[in-house]
Residue, then its C-alpha position, 0 to 999 in steps of 0.5 A: m797548760k801550754k807546755i803540757f800540751v806540746i808534751g802530749v802532741s809530741i808523745l802522740a806524733g811519735f805513736l803515730f809514727l811508729l805506726s806509720v811504720p808498715q806492720a804485717a796483718t795489723a789493724f791500724e787506725a787514725g783519726a779525730r773526733a770533735y764533741i758538743w757536750f751539754p752538761t748541767f753542773s751541781g756541787d759544793l765549792k769552800i776556799d780557805g784565805a790565810t787566816v779566815p774559814g771559807t764557806k762551803i758554797s752551792g753552785g747553784d743556790d748560791l752561784g746561780l750556776g746551771h747548764e751550759t755547752y762546751p766544745a771538746a776535741e781529741i785525736f787518736g791513733g792505734i794499731g792492733k790492741h794498743h791505742l793511744s789518745l789526746g783531747y782537750m776539754s774547755m769548761e766554762h761556767s757563769g752565774i749570776s745571783t743574788l745572795s741569800r747568806n753572808i758568804t766568805f770566799n778565798g777571805t773575802t766576805f760577800a754580804s747577803g743581798v749583794a749581786l754576785n758574779t760567779d766565773l768557773k772554768f776548767k781546762m782539761l787536757d787528757l792523753e790516754y793509753q788503751y791496751d785490749l785485753v779482749d779483742l774480738e773485732n774480726i768475729l761477728a760485729g766485734f767486740s773488745l775489752g781494755l785497760i786504760g791508763k791515762i795522765k789528765y792535767l787539770c787547771g781549774e779556776a773560781e772567781l766570784r765578783a760584787p761589782a757594786l762593792s768593787l769585790t772580787a776573790s779568785e782561787t786557781l788549781k792545777v794538777p796532773i792526776p794519774m787515772i786508770g779504767v776499762g773500756l768496752h766496744v761492741g760491734i751491734l750492726a756489722n760496721l754501721l752500728e757500735a756502742r762504747a762505754k769508758l770508766t776512769g778514775a783515781g783517789y788519791d792524797g786522802d778523800n780526793l777523787i776524780y771519776e769520769a764515764e761515758a757511753d754512747l752509740s754510732l752510727t757510720p753513714f759513709p766510710f771513715m765517717n762516725i755519728h755519736g750520741g751519748y752521756k758522760i759524766i765527771n765528778i770532781q772532789v778536792d780536799r787539799n790545803s785550803v780548797f775543797i771541791d764536791s762537783e759534777f758535771s754530767g749531760p748528753y753529747v754528740a760527736l763526730t768522728i774522722a777515721f781511717 
């Protein structure tokens, strides 16, 4: 993850350096954004052991996973129709439950009636480029529609523990995922009130799928500052080797952007 982050920062730094070169009659932007996301988790998880098939486990019913709060941050820059951003999000869910059935996770069986502690963690690093196919930012309140290309580096870990029995089982998933999508921006009231929406996704290796969608309204109470309120969904479907994940994180978020 650290190497990927360094590469992403280097690419973005190089892009921002190019942006610093004077450009005639071309809009320039640079800034940072901080998020707080309040999603609900739902989904199923199954991890097979070397010789023992795993049980399909419900995140809510079996593991007691529910609402959490996630921080996220993004830095971005752009010139004209070209926009580049680097974002990072750490997602952690914890649950405590008493099993109502036997479950097997990565070769370890947890018996019915056992008190179970669960930690589910995802770390996501997104390097995203957008090219505006339609750019009417200087007409009326503004409108743009862009094509997005993104590399999402996903690092996930699931750990189940039964302290009373001294049992622990875990599994880690690390994968870079290329994604494509579209981004929309609509100016509603001059530069004071704006709407944005974004959809990206990818299908790979047969039944594997990931998509991410978000939409928000932003208010600019002061120059260089935007306050956002919106809704975000991340859906992850993985079925490869011994790992099966079918999960969705969805909920509202608030954000603050400082841009120049």
